[in-house]
C-alpha positions in Angstrom: -151.1 226.4 -107.6 -154.7 227.4 -108.3 -156.1 230.1 -110.5 -159.7 230.9 -111.4 -160.6 230.2 -115.0 -161.7 233.8 -115.6 -159.7 235.5 -112.9 -156.4 235.3 -114.8 -156.9 239.1 -115.4 -156.9 240.2 -111.9 -153.8 239.1 -112.5 -152.5 239.5 -113.8 -152.0 240.2 -112.5 -152.6 241.0 -112.8 -153.3 240.8 -112.8 -150.0 238.9 -110.5 -146.9 237.3 -109.5 -145.1 235.5 -107.0 -142.4 233.0 -106.2 -144.7 230.2 -105.4 -147.8 231.7 -104.0 -149.3 234.5 -106.1 -149.9 238.1 -106.9 -147.6 241.1 -106.6 -146.8 244.1 -104.7 -143.8 246.1 -103.9 -140.9 244.8 -102.0 -139.8 248.3 -101.1 -137.6 251.2 -101.5 -135.3 249.6 -104.0 -138.1 249.3 -106.5 -139.3 252.8 -106.0 -136.1 254.1 -107.5 -137.4 252.9 -110.9 -141.0 254.3 -110.7 -142.5 256.0 -113.8 -145.2 258.6 -113.8 -148.6 257.0 -113.4 -149.9 259.3 -116.2 -149.9 256.3 -118.5 -153.4 255.6 -117.0 -154.7 259.1 -117.3 -157.8 259.7 -115.2 -159.7 256.9 -116.8 -158.7 253.7 -118.5 -160.9 250.8 -119.4 -159.5 247.6 -121.0 -161.7 245.0 -122.7 -160.4 241.5 -123.2 -161.6 238.4 -125.0 -161.0 235.2 -123.0 -160.3 232.1 -125.1 -159.8 228.5 -124.0 -157.7 226.6 -126.5 -158.8 229.0 -129.2 -162.5 229.0 -128.4 -164.2 232.1 -127.0 -164.9 231.4 -123.4 -165.8 234.8 -122.0 -165.0 238.5 -121.7 -163.3 240.6 -119.0 -162.9 244.3 -118.3 -160.5 246.2 -116.1 -161.3 249.8 -115.4 -159.3 252.4 -113.4 -160.7 255.9 -112.5 -159.2 258.7 -110.5 -161.1 261.3 -108.6 -158.9 263.7 -106.6 -156.9 261.7 -104.1 -158.9 258.4 -104.7 -158.3 255.8 -107.3 -160.8 253.0 -108.0 -160.0 249.8 -109.9 -162.8 247.3 -111.0 -162.2 244.0 -112.7 -165.2 242.0 -114.0 -165.2 238.7 -115.9 -168.1 236.8 -117.3 -168.4 233.5 -119.1 -169.7 233.2 -122.7 -173.3 232.1 -123.1 -172.4 228.5 -124.1 -170.3 228.0 -121.0 -172.8 229.7 -118.7 -175.3 226.9 -119.4 -173.2 224.4 -117.4 -170.5 226.6 -115.8 -171.6 230.2 -115.1 -168.9 232.6 -114.2 -169.5 236.1 -112.7 -166.4 237.5 -111.0 -166.0 241.1 -109.7 -163.0 242.5 -107.9 -162.7 246.0 -106.7 -160.0 248.0 -104.9 -159.9 251.5 -103.7 -156.6 253.4 -103.2 -155.7 256.7 -101.8 -152.5 258.9 -101.7 -152.1 259.1 -105.5 -149.1 261.1 -106.6 -147.2 261.6 -109.9 -145.0 258.6 -109.1 -147.4 255.9 -108.0 -151.1 255.0 -107.9 -151.4 255.1 -104.1 -151.9 252.4 -101.5 -155.1 250.3 -101.1 -157.6 251.1 -98.4 -160.3 248.6 -99.4 -160.2 245.4 -101.5 -163.4 243.4 -102.2 -163.6 240.1 -104.1 -166.8 238.5 -105.1 -166.7 235.5 -107.4 -169.1 232.8 -108.7 -167.5 230.0 -110.8 -169.9 227.2 -111.2 -170.8 226.2 -107.6 -167.7 227.8 -106.2 -168.4 231.2 -104.5 -166.2 233.6 -102.6 -167.1 237.0 -101.0 -164.4 238.6 -98.9 -163.1 242.1 -98.2 -159.9 243.5 -96.8 -159.5 246.9 -95.2 -156.0 248.2 -95.0 -154.6 250.4 -92.2 -151.0 251.0 -93.4 -150.3 253.6 -90.6 -151.0 250.8 -88.0 -149.3 248.1 -90.0 -152.4 245.9 -90.2 -155.2 244.7 -92.6 -158.6 243.6 -91.5 -159.9 240.6 -93.3 -163.6 239.6 -93.4 -165.3 236.6 -95.1 -168.8 237.8 -95.9 -170.0 234.2 -96.4 -168.9 232.5 -93.2 -168.2 235.5 -91.0 -164.6 234.8 -90.5 -162.6 237.9 -89.4 -158.8 238.3 -88.9 -156.3 241.0 -88.3 -153.2 240.5 -90.5 -149.8 242.3 -89.9 -148.6 244.0 -93.1 -145.6 246.1 -94.2 -146.0 249.8 -94.9 -146.0 249.2 -98.7 -148.2 246.1 -98.9 -150.8 246.2 -101.7 -153.5 243.8 -103.0 -153.5 241.5 -106.0 -155.6 243.8 -108.3 -153.7 247.0 -107.7 -150.4 245.2 -108.0 -151.1 244.7 -111.7 -151.4 248.5 -112.2 -148.5 249.2 -109.9 -146.1 247.1 -112.0 -147.1 249.2 -115.0 -145.6 252.3 -113.3 -142.2 250.7 -113.1 -139.2 250.7 -115.5 -138.5 247.3 -117.0 -135.2 246.0 -118.2 -134.9 242.7 -119.9 -133.0 240.1 -117.8 -133.9 241.8 -114.5 -136.7 240.9 -112.1 -139.0 243.3 -110.3 -139.8 242.4 -106.7 -142.9 243.4 -104.8 -145.0 242.6 -101.7 -148.7 241.5 -101.7 -151.5 240.5 -99.3 -153.4 237.5 -100.7 -155.2 234.6 -99.0 -154.6 236.2 -95.6 -150.8 236.1 -96.1 -148.2 238.6 -97.2 -146.1 237.3 -100.1 -142.8 238.4 -101.6 -143.4 238.5 -105.4 -141.0 238.2 -108.3 -141.9 239.4 -111.8 -139.3 238.3 -114.4 -138.7 240.6 -117.4 -138.0 238.0 -120.2 -137.6 239.6 -123.6 -138.9 242.0 -126.2 -141.2 240.6 -128.9 -143.4 241.9 -131.7 -146.9 240.4 -131.8 -150.1 240.9 -133.9 -153.6 241.0 -132.5 -157.0 242.2 -133.8 -156.0 245.7 -132.8 -152.8 245.7 -134.9 -149.1 245.0 -134.4 -147.3 245.8 -131.1 -143.7 246.0 -129.9 -144.0 244.4 -126.5 -142.1 243.4 -123.4 -142.8 239.9 -122.2 -143.0 239.4 -118.4 -143.5 236.2 -116.4 -145.3 236.5 -113.1 -144.6 233.7 -110.6 -148.0 233.3 -109.1 -151.1 231.5 -108.0 -154.6 232.8 -107.2 -157.9 231.8 -105.8 -160.2 229.8 -108.0 -161.0 226.2 -108.9 -158.8 225.6 -111.9 -155.3 224.2 -111.4 -152.7 226.1 -113.4 -150.3 223.7 -115.0 -147.9 226.0 -116.7 -146.2 229.4 -116.5 -148.1 232.6 -117.1 -146.9 235.2 -119.6 -148.0 238.8 -120.1 -147.2 241.0 -123.2 -147.0 244.7 -122.4 -146.6 247.4 -125.0 -143.0 248.6 -125.1 -143.8 252.2 -124.5 -144.7 254.6 -121.7 -148.2 252.9 -121.4 -147.1 249.3 -120.7 -150.5 248.4 -122.0 -151.4 244.7 -121.5 -152.3 243.4 -124.9 -152.1 239.7 -124.3 -151.9 237.2 -121.4 -151.6 233.4 -121.5 -151.4 230.5 -119.1 -151.9 226.8 -119.2 -154.6 225.1 -117.1 -155.4 221.5 -116.4 -156.8 221.0 -119.9 -155.5 223.3 -122.6 -154.6 227.0 -122.1 -156.4 230.3 -121.5 -155.5 233.5 -123.4 -156.7 237.0 -122.7 -156.4 239.4 -125.6 -157.1 243.1 -125.6 -159.9 243.9 -128.1 -161.0 247.4 -127.1 -161.7 249.9 -124.4 -160.7 253.5 -123.5 -156.9 254.0 -123.1 -154.1 256.3 -124.2 -153.2 255.9 -127.8 -149.5 256.0 -128.8 
């Protein structure tokens, strides 16, 4: 499995989750029965995270979602701290545009664009979704590679999957299954709902639900351990902490600020 040092958030989720591959999405109608109102996001939510590597500040990341009429836009940006940028600069930007927003879901993606720089590693690709035709159009902006990929009607991308999972009801001991397009393949994804746990961060104490995405993602760092995400145990399902092991040590993303619904 592979995951970018600073792309754990799009992760997340993502921000997300899979059996062996990575990300998440919706497996289908069985999941839709448990959908919550997407009002937890409001019309604008911006989350700011500190990224630490074995306890040392390594960078910052933001995830922002805005809604304008029938269109929802999500942008995830991650940057390395100055001391890391000297020898390993990181500048990652992922954006997805969704349409068809309704009270019960955030819509389906029409465009997904990933542009990353991690040291000497670069990616620049985009995917245009045509759900009515059951296909997605992939384009690599660096080498010109183009492909047409068959998709199911409910397929979503890796970034929007993180927000979609936050619209679902969660029950400890039960898994959520989704469907995602990533790395030019459609994956069935499992998100395990493990337990409830109280944690403390710089923002205060939170009652949380701990989920475990089974995933991998593009990037240059090998992920050596499981990934865990702490979501507030309320209608917001706000991600306050994420953690995963990498080849050396572990990476933690902790929510430190932003614009979001208060309890």
